[in-house]
C-alpha atoms as a printed R data frame, in Angstrom:
    type eleno elety resid chain resno       x       y       z
1   ATOM     1    CA   MET     A     1 -31.401  -1.031  25.505
2   ATOM     2    CA   ALA     A     2 -28.410  -0.076  23.475
3   ATOM     3    CA   PHE     A     3 -28.532  -0.685  19.712
4   ATOM     4    CA   LYS     A     4 -25.554  -0.987  17.483
5   ATOM     5    CA   LYS     A     5 -25.181   1.892  14.990
6   ATOM     6    CA   LYS     A     6 -24.774   0.678  11.384
7   ATOM     7    CA   ARG     A     7 -24.142   2.656   8.258
8   ATOM     8    CA   ARG     A     8 -26.351   1.666   5.450
9   ATOM     9    CA   TRP     A     9 -25.987   1.803   1.670
10  ATOM    10    CA   HIS     A    10 -28.139   4.822   0.566
11  ATOM    11    CA   CYS     A    11 -29.410   4.908  -2.992
12  ATOM    12    CA   ILE     A    12 -29.652   8.254  -4.799
13  ATOM    13    CA   SER     A    13 -33.231   9.606  -4.185
14  ATOM    14    CA   GLY     A    14 -35.413   9.502  -7.296
15  ATOM    15    CA   GLN     A    15 -33.186   7.310  -9.292
16  ATOM    16    CA   PRO     A    16 -33.810   3.631 -10.016
17  ATOM    17    CA   LEU     A    17 -31.511   0.921  -8.487
18  ATOM    18    CA   THR     A    18 -28.499   0.050 -10.525
19  ATOM    19    CA   GLU     A    19 -27.189  -3.524 -10.758
20  ATOM    20    CA   MET     A    20 -24.393  -2.368  -8.413
21  ATOM    21    CA   ASP     A    21 -26.849  -0.999  -5.857
22  ATOM    22    CA   LYS     A    22 -28.752  -4.346  -5.914
23  ATOM    23    CA   LYS     A    23 -25.548  -6.354  -5.353
24  ATOM    24    CA   ILE     A    24 -24.382  -4.112  -2.520
25  ATOM    25    CA   MET     A    25 -27.705  -4.265  -0.727
26  ATOM    26    CA   TYR     A    26 -27.820  -7.985  -1.272
27  ATOM    27    CA   TRP     A    27 -24.565  -8.360   0.669
28  ATOM    28    CA   GLU     A    28 -25.419  -5.766   3.284
29  ATOM    29    CA   ASN     A    29 -28.693  -7.618   4.055
30  ATOM    30    CA   LYS     A    30 -26.493 -10.779   4.543
31  ATOM    31    CA   GLY     A    31 -24.624  -8.903   7.293
32  ATOM    32    CA   LYS     A    32 -21.590  -8.097   5.347
33  ATOM    33    CA   LEU     A    33 -19.626  -4.899   5.619
34  ATOM    34    CA   VAL     A    34 -20.349  -2.752   2.472
35  ATOM    35    CA   PRO     A    35 -18.777   0.561   1.284
36  ATOM    36    CA   THR     A    36 -20.515   3.826   1.692
37  ATOM    37    CA   ARG     A    37 -21.153   5.723  -1.554
38  ATOM    38    CA   GLU     A    38 -18.461   8.182  -0.745
39  ATOM    39    CA   LEU     A    39 -15.799   5.353  -1.200
40  ATOM    40    CA   ILE     A    40 -16.812   4.867  -4.752
41  ATOM    41    CA   LYS     A    41 -14.884   7.387  -6.972
42  ATOM    42    CA   THR     A    42 -16.438   9.148  -9.968
43  ATOM    43    CA   PRO     A    43 -14.686   8.957 -13.311
44  ATOM    44    CA   GLU     A    44 -13.408  12.468 -12.777
45  ATOM    45    CA   GLN     A    45 -11.837  11.483  -9.368
46  ATOM    46    CA   ILE     A    46 -10.307   8.308 -10.881
47  ATOM    47    CA   GLU     A    47  -8.683  10.414 -13.621
48  ATOM    48    CA   GLY     A    48  -7.200  12.701 -11.029
49  ATOM    49    CA   ILE     A    49  -5.822   9.771  -9.103
50  ATOM    50    CA   ARG     A    50  -4.509   8.308 -12.222
51  ATOM    51    CA   ARG     A    51  -2.581  11.517 -12.979
52  ATOM    52    CA   ALA     A    52  -1.055  11.564  -9.521
53  ATOM    53    CA   GLY     A    53  -0.095   7.892 -10.230
54  ATOM    54    CA   VAL     A    54   1.888   8.996 -13.411
55  ATOM    55    CA   VAL     A    55   3.890  11.461 -11.214
56  ATOM    56    CA   ASN     A    56   4.339   8.769  -8.450
57  ATOM    57    CA   THR     A    57   5.700   6.316 -10.902
58  ATOM    58    CA   GLY     A    58   8.067   8.943 -12.241
59  ATOM    59    CA   VAL     A    59   9.376   9.492  -8.824
60  ATOM    60    CA   LEU     A    60  10.219   5.763  -8.335
61  ATOM    61    CA   ASP     A    61  11.617   5.574 -11.847
62  ATOM    62    CA   GLU     A    62  13.958   8.420 -11.013
63  ATOM    63    CA   VAL     A    63  15.078   6.526  -7.867
64  ATOM    64    CA   ALA     A    64  15.753   3.383  -9.967
65  ATOM    65    CA   LYS     A    65  18.005   5.344 -12.163
66  ATOM    66    CA   ASN     A    66  20.184   6.740  -9.402
67  ATOM    67    CA   ILE     A    67  20.103   4.310  -6.468
68  ATOM    68    CA   HIS     A    68  23.526   2.667  -5.728
69  ATOM    69    CA   ALA     A    69  25.821   1.518  -2.981
70  ATOM    70    CA   GLY     A    70  27.447   4.381  -1.175
71  ATOM    71    CA   MET     A    71  24.569   6.842  -1.396
72  ATOM    72    CA   SER     A    72  22.543   8.040   1.724
73  ATOM    73    CA   THR     A    73  18.865   7.558   2.138
74  ATOM    74    CA   LEU     A    74  18.681  11.304   2.529
75  ATOM    75    CA   GLU     A    75  19.916  11.557  -1.091
76  ATOM    76    CA   ILE     A    76  16.972   9.338  -1.994
77  ATOM    77    CA   ASP     A    77  14.751  11.753  -0.176
78  ATOM    78    CA   GLU     A    78  16.128  14.728  -2.144
79  ATOM    79    CA   ILE     A    79  15.573  12.918  -5.520
80  ATOM    80    CA   CYS     A    80  12.020  12.111  -4.623
81  ATOM    81    CA   ARG     A    81  11.034  15.470  -3.400
82  ATOM    82    CA   THR     A    82  12.782  17.389  -6.242
83  ATOM    83    CA   TYR     A    83  11.065  15.140  -8.922
84  ATOM    84    CA   CYS     A    84   7.689  15.458  -7.309
85  ATOM    85    CA   GLU     A    85   7.808  19.315  -6.974
86  ATOM    86    CA   GLU     A    86   9.220  19.857 -10.456
87  ATOM    87    CA   HIS     A    87   6.079  18.009 -11.755
88  ATOM    88    CA   GLY     A    88   3.729  20.260  -9.780
89  ATOM    89    CA   ALA     A    89   2.974  17.818  -7.006
90  ATOM    90    CA   ILE     A    90   3.378  17.531  -3.252
91  ATOM    91    CA   PRO     A    91   5.038  14.689  -1.216
92  ATOM    92    CA   ALA     A    92   2.262  13.471   1.018
93  ATOM    93    CA   CYS     A    93   4.657  11.973   3.649
94  ATOM    94    CA   LEU     A    94   6.362  15.359   4.357
95  ATOM    95    CA   ASN     A    95   5.233  16.531   7.790
96  ATOM    96    CA   TYR     A    96   2.336  13.882   7.786
97  ATOM    97    CA   GLU     A    97   1.594  13.220  11.514
98  ATOM    98    CA   GLY     A    98   5.187  14.449  12.384
99  ATOM    99    CA   PHE     A    99   6.937  12.361   9.701
100 ATOM   100    CA   PRO     A   100  10.001  14.605   8.850
101 ATOM   101    CA   LYS     A   101  10.837  13.620   5.261
102 ATOM   102    CA   SER     A   102   9.199  13.136   1.811
103 ATOM   103    CA   VAL     A   103   9.735   9.446   1.408
104 ATOM   104    CA   CYS     A   104   9.949   6.217   3.359
105 ATOM   105    CA   THR     A   105  13.245   4.324   3.046
106 ATOM   106    CA   SER     A   106  13.261   0.996   4.901
107 ATOM   107    CA   ILE     A   107  16.458  -1.032   4.791
108 ATOM   108    CA   ASN     A   108  16.775  -4.815   5.464
109 ATOM   109    CA   GLU     A   109  14.990  -5.471   8.809
110 ATOM   110    CA   VAL     A   110  13.039  -2.179   8.724
111 ATOM   111    CA   VAL     A   111   9.572  -3.157   7.592
112 ATOM   112    CA   CYS     A   112   8.314   0.243   6.727
113 ATOM   113    CA   HIS     A   113   8.369   4.009   7.561
114 ATOM   114    CA   GLY     A   114  12.115   4.219   7.604
115 ATOM   115    CA   ILE     A   115  13.189   7.815   7.835
116 ATOM   116    CA   PRO     A   116  15.927   9.069   5.358
117 ATOM   117    CA   LYS     A   117  19.099  10.041   7.197
118 ATOM   118    CA   GLU     A   118  22.456  11.356   6.080
119 ATOM   119    CA   ASP     A   119  24.272   8.641   7.958
120 ATOM   120    CA   ASP     A   120  22.191   5.819   6.636
121 ATOM   121    CA   ILE     A   121  24.487   4.662   3.708
122 ATOM   122    CA   LEU     A   122  23.447   1.935   1.351
123 ATOM   123    CA   CYS     A   123  25.847  -0.976   1.238
124 ATOM   124    CA   GLU     A   124  26.371  -3.877  -1.128
125 ATOM   125    CA   GLY     A   125  23.841  -6.538  -0.475
126 ATOM   126    CA   ASP     A   126  21.226  -4.441   1.292
127 ATOM   127    CA   ILE     A   127  17.631  -4.527   0.264
128 ATOM   128    CA   ILE     A   128  15.585  -1.368   0.526
129 ATOM   129    CA   ASN     A   129  11.906  -0.435   0.235
130 ATOM   130    CA   VAL     A   130  11.256   3.038  -1.278
131 ATOM   131    CA   ASP     A   131   7.685   4.178  -0.523
132 ATOM   132    CA   PHE     A   132   6.338   7.448  -1.986
133 ATOM   133    CA   THR     A   133   2.875   9.033  -2.029
134 ATOM   134    CA   THR     A   134   2.025  11.900  -4.342
135 ATOM   135    CA   ILE     A   135  -0.545  14.671  -4.087
136 ATOM   136    CA   LEU     A   136  -1.478  16.204  -7.387
137 ATOM   137    CA   ASP     A   137  -4.324  18.663  -7.619
138 ATOM   138    CA   GLY     A   138  -5.746  17.152  -4.367
139 ATOM   139    CA   TYR     A   139  -5.611  13.643  -5.435
140 ATOM   140    CA   TYR     A   140  -3.387  10.852  -3.838
141 ATOM   141    CA   ALA     A   141  -1.482   7.913  -5.352
142 ATOM   142    CA   ASP     A   142   0.758   5.611  -3.359
143 ATOM   143    CA   ALA     A   143   3.312   2.967  -4.367
144 ATOM   144    CA   SER     A   144   6.586   1.426  -3.292
145 ATOM   145    CA   ARG     A   145   9.301  -0.769  -4.725
146 ATOM   146    CA   MET     A   146  12.077  -2.930  -3.536
147 ATOM   147    CA   PHE     A   147  15.629  -2.460  -4.677
148 ATOM   148    CA   ILE     A   148  18.567  -4.859  -4.312
149 ATOM   149    CA   ILE     A   149  21.876  -2.868  -3.848
150 ATOM   150    CA   GLY     A   150  24.511  -4.756  -5.929
151 ATOM   151    CA   LYS     A   151  24.615  -8.452  -5.255
152 ATOM   152    CA   THR     A   152  22.834  -9.878  -2.225
153 ATOM   153    CA   THR     A   153  22.259 -13.297  -0.695
154 ATOM   154    CA   PRO     A   154  20.053 -15.924  -2.283
155 ATOM   155    CA   GLU     A   155  17.876 -15.675   0.831
156 ATOM   156    CA   LYS     A   156  17.259 -11.941   0.392
157 ATOM   157    CA   GLU     A   157  16.706 -12.365  -3.349
158 ATOM   158    CA   GLN     A   158  14.066 -14.973  -2.670
159 ATOM   159    CA   LEU     A   159  12.360 -12.696  -0.112
160 ATOM   160    CA   VAL     A   160  12.160  -9.839  -2.578
161 ATOM   161    CA   ARG     A   161  10.823 -12.066  -5.296
162 ATOM   162    CA   VAL     A   162   8.177 -13.656  -3.118
163 ATOM   163    CA   ALA     A   163   7.017 -10.345  -1.804
164 ATOM   164    CA   LYS     A   164   6.520  -9.190  -5.304
165 ATOM   165    CA   GLU     A   165   4.571 -12.484  -6.087
166 ATOM   166    CA   CYS     A   166   2.409 -11.824  -3.016
167 ATOM   167    CA   LEU     A   167   1.396  -8.463  -4.460
168 ATOM   168    CA   GLU     A   168   0.619 -10.042  -7.785
169 ATOM   169    CA   ILE     A   169  -1.342 -12.780  -6.285
170 ATOM   170    CA   GLY     A   170  -3.283 -10.355  -4.181
171 ATOM   171    CA   MET     A   171  -4.016  -8.272  -7.285
172 ATOM   172    CA   GLU     A   172  -5.272 -11.468  -9.025
173 ATOM   173    CA   ALA     A   173  -7.657 -12.366  -6.050
174 ATOM   174    CA   ALA     A   174  -9.168  -8.881  -6.112
175 ATOM   175    CA   LYS     A   175 -12.332  -9.221  -8.273
176 ATOM   176    CA   PRO     A   176 -15.490  -7.025  -8.205
177 ATOM   177    CA   TYR     A   177 -17.957  -8.024  -5.474
178 ATOM   178    CA   CYS     A   178 -15.134  -9.940  -3.640
179 ATOM   179    CA   PHE     A   179 -14.124  -9.203  -0.078
180 ATOM   180    CA   VAL     A   180 -10.923  -7.768   1.278
181 ATOM   181    CA   GLY     A   181 -10.314 -11.036   3.063
182 ATOM   182    CA   ASP     A   182 -10.038 -12.869  -0.242
183 ATOM   183    CA   ILE     A   183  -6.946 -10.824  -0.957
184 ATOM   184    CA   GLY     A   184  -5.425 -11.456   2.354
185 ATOM   185    CA   HIS     A   185  -6.187 -15.142   2.236
186 ATOM   186    CA   ALA     A   186  -4.457 -15.530  -1.087
187 ATOM   187    CA   ILE     A   187  -1.400 -13.507  -0.060
188 ATOM   188    CA   GLU     A   188  -0.905 -15.364   3.264
189 ATOM   189    CA   LYS     A   189  -1.239 -18.751   1.583
190 ATOM   190    CA   HIS     A   190   1.585 -17.970  -0.789
191 ATOM   191    CA   ALA     A   191   3.904 -16.531   1.939
192 ATOM   192    CA   LYS     A   192   3.244 -19.598   3.994
193 ATOM   193    CA   LYS     A   193   4.809 -21.804   1.322
194 ATOM   194    CA   TYR     A   194   8.362 -20.250   2.237
195 ATOM   195    CA   ASN     A   195   7.618 -20.114   6.041
196 ATOM   196    CA   TYR     A   196   7.484 -16.261   5.827
197 ATOM   197    CA   GLY     A   197   5.422 -13.993   8.127
198 ATOM   198    CA   ILE     A   198   2.893 -11.579   6.843
199 ATOM   199    CA   VAL     A   199   2.860  -8.409   9.000
200 ATOM   200    CA   ARG     A   200  -0.582  -8.021  10.780
201 ATOM   201    CA   ASP     A   201   0.000  -4.692  12.423
202 ATOM   202    CA   LEU     A   202  -0.111  -2.718   9.203
203 ATOM   203    CA   CYS     A   203  -2.283  -2.998   6.080
204 ATOM   204    CA   GLY     A   204  -3.171  -1.548   2.733
205 ATOM   205    CA   HIS     A   205  -5.946   1.095   2.651
206 ATOM   206    CA   GLY     A   206  -8.330   3.104   0.484
207 ATOM   207    CA   VAL     A   207  -6.726   6.124  -1.068
208 ATOM   208    CA   GLY     A   208  -7.470   8.874  -3.593
209 ATOM   209    CA   ASN     A   209  -9.167  11.670  -2.040
210 ATOM   210    CA   ALA     A   210  -7.090  11.421   1.124
211 ATOM   211    CA   PHE     A   211  -3.934   9.715   2.136
212 ATOM   212    CA   HIS     A   212  -5.779   6.929   4.087
213 ATOM   213    CA   GLU     A   213  -9.395   6.007   3.566
214 ATOM   214    CA   GLU     A   214 -11.467   2.915   4.117
215 ATOM   215    CA   PRO     A   215 -11.220   0.002   3.742
216 ATOM   216    CA   ASP     A   216  -8.426  -1.482   5.580
217 ATOM   217    CA   VAL     A   217  -6.845  -4.120   3.288
218 ATOM   218    CA   ALA     A   218  -5.282  -6.784   5.490
219 ATOM   219    CA   HIS     A   219  -2.779  -9.186   3.837
220 ATOM   220    CA   TYR     A   220  -3.845 -12.189   5.860
221 ATOM   221    CA   GLY     A   221  -7.142 -13.602   6.848
222 ATOM   222    CA   HIS     A   222 -10.140 -15.674   5.565
223 ATOM   223    CA   ARG     A   223 -12.206 -15.436   2.357
224 ATOM   224    CA   GLY     A   224 -15.498 -13.582   2.681
225 ATOM   225    CA   GLN     A   225 -14.260 -11.294   5.502
226 ATOM   226    CA   GLY     A   226 -13.717  -7.538   5.464
227 ATOM   227    CA   MET     A   227 -15.374  -4.892   3.265
228 ATOM   228    CA   LEU     A   228 -17.076  -5.832   0.017
229 ATOM   229    CA   LEU     A   229 -15.057  -4.363  -2.964
230 ATOM   230    CA   VAL     A   230 -17.071  -2.893  -5.846
231 ATOM   231    CA   PRO     A   231 -16.237  -1.020  -9.088
232 ATOM   232    CA   GLY     A   232 -14.975   2.468  -8.522
233 ATOM   233    CA   MET     A   233 -13.147   1.820  -5.147
234 ATOM   234    CA   VAL     A   234  -9.594   2.830  -5.147
235 ATOM   235    CA   PHE     A   235  -7.125   1.179  -2.636
236 ATOM   236    CA   THR     A   236  -3.608  -0.039  -2.132
237 ATOM   237    CA   ILE     A   237  -2.399  -3.570  -1.770
238 ATOM   238    CA   GLU     A   238   0.971  -3.515   0.089
239 ATOM   239    CA   PRO     A   239   2.066  -6.889   1.688
240 ATOM   240    CA   MET     A   240   4.922  -6.690   4.107
241 ATOM   241    CA   VAL     A   241   6.641 -10.021   4.061
242 ATOM   242    CA   ASN     A   242   9.070 -10.986   6.838
243 ATOM   243    CA   MET     A   243  11.837 -13.615   6.468
244 ATOM   244    CA   GLY     A   244  10.968 -14.770   9.978
245 ATOM   245    CA   THR     A   245   8.025 -13.849  12.422
246 ATOM   246    CA   TRP     A   246   5.349 -11.569  11.357
247 ATOM   247    CA   LYS     A   247   5.695  -9.644  14.685
248 ATOM   248    CA   VAL     A   248   7.240  -6.171  14.586
249 ATOM   249    CA   PHE     A   249   8.168  -3.319  17.025
250 ATOM   250    CA   ILE     A   250   8.684   0.447  16.861
251 ATOM   251    CA   ASP     A   251  12.378   1.446  17.123
252 ATOM   252    CA   ALA     A   252  12.824   2.925  20.603
253 ATOM   253    CA   ASP     A   253  15.776   5.058  19.292
254 ATOM   254    CA   ASP     A   254  13.634   6.708  16.611
255 ATOM   255    CA   PRO     A   255  12.615  10.212  18.099
256 ATOM   256    CA   TYR     A   256   9.814  10.384  15.714
257 ATOM   257    CA   GLY     A   257   8.286   7.003  16.584
258 ATOM   258    CA   TRP     A   258   7.846   5.904  12.972
259 ATOM   259    CA   GLU     A   259  10.343   3.166  12.138
260 ATOM   260    CA   VAL     A   260   8.861  -0.389  12.280
261 ATOM   261    CA   ILE     A   261  11.361  -3.290  12.723
262 ATOM   262    CA   THR     A   262  10.898  -6.998  12.484
263 ATOM   263    CA   GLU     A   263  10.830  -8.464  15.956
264 ATOM   264    CA   ASP     A   264  13.553 -11.078  15.112
265 ATOM   265    CA   GLU     A   265  15.405  -8.477  13.127
266 ATOM   266    CA   LEU     A   266  15.426 -10.693   9.978
267 ATOM   267    CA   PRO     A   267  14.952  -8.888   6.712
268 ATOM   268    CA   SER     A   268  11.565  -7.797   5.442
269 ATOM   269    CA   ALA     A   269  10.357  -6.903   1.871
270 ATOM   270    CA   GLN     A   270   7.312  -4.979   0.559
271 ATOM   271    CA   TRP     A   271   5.871  -3.945  -2.817
272 ATOM   272    CA   GLU     A   272   2.822  -1.663  -3.256
273 ATOM   273    CA   HIS     A   273   0.479  -0.326  -5.960
274 ATOM   274    CA   THR     A   274  -2.721   1.772  -5.933
275 ATOM   275    CA   PHE     A   275  -5.528   0.094  -7.753
276 ATOM   276    CA   VAL     A   276  -8.966   1.017  -8.993
277 ATOM   277    CA   MET     A   277 -11.541  -1.794  -9.083
278 ATOM   278    CA   THR     A   278 -13.322  -2.220 -12.423
279 ATOM   279    CA   GLU     A   279 -16.122  -4.453 -13.665
280 ATOM   280    CA   THR     A   280 -13.546  -7.020 -14.683
281 ATOM   281    CA   GLY     A   281 -10.879  -6.735 -11.951
282 ATOM   282    CA   VAL     A   282  -8.342  -4.196 -10.777
283 ATOM   283    CA   GLU     A   283  -6.448  -1.703 -12.766
284 ATOM   284    CA   ILE     A   284  -2.969  -0.562 -11.594
285 ATOM   285    CA   LEU     A   285  -2.859   3.275 -11.231
286 ATOM   286    CA   THR     A   286   0.893   3.181 -10.099
287 ATOM   287    CA   TYR     A   287   3.987   1.194 -11.190
């Protein structure tokens, strides 16, 4: 007979159960997915991630100061890489699983993982997501922002605004001892008010000691599903909101196999922060 393997919550030998231990074991005994101890960051680790977040925020602030119509996305890459390296950090994206640049620059119908190029020139009315991840002293912080180039259409303005609202609503839904599905449910409910699609093929993720850790943070779903979230866990929320269908594809002309496009080629928008769960809710570690 084959038995299903299951990781269990292990308490520290010789130490009394904490209130958090008891709550985690309660939900594990209910059959819920709970984090391993390794996913709960120490105060020292959280401080390291926080410092990486300061640099990451500085990178995106530098982009905000300089982004304009007529510039190439390769110029954005140079701004990000230069700022990051001048502050003693490393761009996490550079050469990650073959990704050739330091930042993701995703314009209009490109959902995410857009590769900076010399001939990708920003035009009046474009919307662009700039997504950067910093490594500082071995700790990771990850965030992205949307930028509107000049004046765009009311439809694109609304998409960018609602995508930001989805991030904020997901943040409000993230409470200690809630589940990842609570976040996704709240985000999807808001997006559906506008008949927008929430991308299902990509998600938020744990982060901090590595680029991508558990849990997967889906931006759709049902309450009570997914992993239990407890104080000390660090993760991203990064809803990808499409003006049309939630379905996406990989651009066949991309030699690196990274760029994700909306299936109907309507615009997409995304905002992202790195968060740490506390006893009262999430704290933003990036802006």
